[in-house]
C-alpha positions, 0 to 999 in steps of 0.5 A: 206276538202269537197270531191266531186265525180266530180271536179268543175272548180269553186272550189278547191274540189277534186274528190273522185277518187283521194283518191282511187288512193291515197290508192292504191299507198300508199300500193304499195309504202309501199311495194316498199320503205319498201323493198328498205330501206333494199335492199343494207344493205341486199346485203352487209351483210355477208353471216354468218349473212344471207345476200348476202355478196356482195361488196359495189361496186357490191351491189351499181350497183345491186341496181342501176340496180334494181331501174332503171329497176323499172322506166324504165319499165314504158315506155313499161308499158305506151305503153301497157296501151295506146294500149292494157289494158287501165290504170285501168287493167295495174295498177291491173296487175302490182300490182299482179306482184309486190306482187308475186315478194315480195313473192319470195323475202321472200323465203330464198335461192340462189341469183338467187331466190333473183334476180328473185323476184327483176325482178317481182317487176320491171316488175309490177311497170313498169305497175303500176307506170306511169299509176296510175299517168296518172289516177290522171291527168285524174281526172282533166281538162287540164285548172285546173292549180293549182288545178291539182298541188294540187291534185298531191301533195295530191296524193304524200302525199299518196305515202309518207304515204305508204313509211313512214310506210314501212320504219318503219315496214319493217326494224324493221322486218328485224332486226330479219329476212331479209325475214320477211321484204320482206314478209311484203312488199307483204302484203302491196301490197295485201291491195293496190290491194283490195282497188283498185279493190273494189272502182275504179268502183264506184269512177273512173267511166270509166276513164282508162277503154279503151286504149288511142289509142282506146278512142281517135279514133287514128289509130295505125301506124307502127313504123319507122323501119329504125329509130328503127334500127338506134337507136339500131345500135348506141347503140350496136356500142357505147357499143362495142367501150366502151367495146373494149376501156376498159371504161366499162366491161359488165362482171361485175355488175358495167359495166352492170349498166354503159352500161344500163345508156348509153342505157337509154340516147341513146334510150330516145334521139332516142325516142324523135327524133322519136316522134318529126319528125314522131309522127304527132304532130303540132308545139305547141305539138312539143314545149311542147314535147321539154319541157318534154325532158328538164324536163326529164333531170332535174328530172334525175339529181334530182333523181341521188342525192335524191335516194342516200338515199337508197345507199350512205346515207343508208350506211353512216347511218349504218357505220358512224352515231350514231343512239342510242336513249337512249339504243336503236339503230335505224335500219339504214334503218328506218332513211329513214322514216324521208324523208317521214314524212317531205313529209306528213307534208309539202305536204298539205302546199306546195299544199295549197301555190300553190292554194293561190298564184294562187288565187292571180294571182301569178303563179310560173312556173314549171322551177322556181320550178325545179330550187328551188328543184335542189338547195335544193338538193345541199344544203342537200349534202352540209350538208353531206359534213360536216358530212363526214368530221366529220366521216373522223376525226374518230368520228361518225356523229350525226343523225341530219345531215341526218335529216336536209339533208332529210328535204332539199331534201323533200322540194326540192322533193315537188317543183319538183316531183308532179309539174313535174308529173302534167306538163308532164300530161298537156304537153303530146299529148293525143295519147302519154299520157301514153308513156310520163308519162313513159318517166317521170319515165325513167328520174327517172330510169336514176337518180336511176341508177346513184345513185346506181353507186355513192353509189358503190363508197362509200367505208367504208374503204376509209372514206377520200373520202366521202366528195369529193363524196358528194361535187361533187353532190353539184356542179352538182345539184346547177349548174343544178338549176342555168341553169333552172333559166337562161333558165326559160323564154325560157322554159315558152315560149314553155310551152304556157298556161301550168303552 
């Protein structure tokens, strides 16, 4: 593929800046997914084997809290980039915090040290994740259509190349020492920082240097204090009532995770209401923001199933899967690299497919792609229902069940995640671009939190319940896919000219 530094409307050549961002994100994902592959395994490993010795329920809740926080922090990260740093500085500062976090995780010690490291990684990812995706969108004009989708698919291949390598080498090192695995993740982030710092001035030019509010010439306005107070009051009252009635217990990790889920839902709804009624948007922009909210719901449902790769599916791989290849037993976390391998193989194929269909004036709109992705997610868990029934019979399942599940989930991911990122960047009003990209990742936060809670219900001592756990995910994801199919014409109308 011939790569030029300036994109052209008349060709499908991509700007070189895309590959700068590709490299930086690849190393960031190496660090994140490498550590994620061993996270719940480390927490549930007995102290005698240098783990934390947490119960599956507590570890699942902590996993959900951490991964949710990673994506939840993209909202303030987007605001800081839009109003103070600009996207470029936000990405670099975020990478520094991530590296520090992984270095802390590499220090053997108490759970306090461990949780401090997780906090640094979450804060850093909040600054980096949404803003680097915003920079990808800035490389293309809003009317670039399938070309932009193809660009995001290439960017997504970089994400998965990093995660593939991280999920191989970090679990391998962790077999000898957990903290060596965590330390390797820090090295990966350092490489990403160096690549971004060296090449971004040349190939990104002035993209992302100035904060959006300043570059767009938009005056900063004070927030609507009364609405903010109302949202906070609703959240606090809801939490108090749920605690009082015994539905949650915020003195436990599981209760805190459930409370955070409620907070995410209420604050996100309040945020959208505030933007729609007090954001100074015209009618078209309001409709497009409404579509972003619908996509938010869809991506939250998708990630709630997909991200069980590192929770319930990871535990299934460790406890109920035959992982022997000859005389060597593959580390459980390493099996997650299969998903990334499928993305690397199929991302360019799917990206090229969108471009070829567009060249023939066949544009598959975003709602249909979401429907396909959600249904494929359900199909993957249908495979796991069968594998869980095998495990319930007292026999370990073969690796093929997880591999097939990851294949279906990977194709589903390609029809949803890069496309959703692209659609959000095109639908977002200019002055709220960073915040809207943050909202997209808040959807991932909610999905990750739910995935952790579901993983906490995965009780190795109660194997008979596993088929039902996976079957519930099938109904929810397939049902959501059908809703996107039925509501597709309505959603497309509100999207306007955006594909």
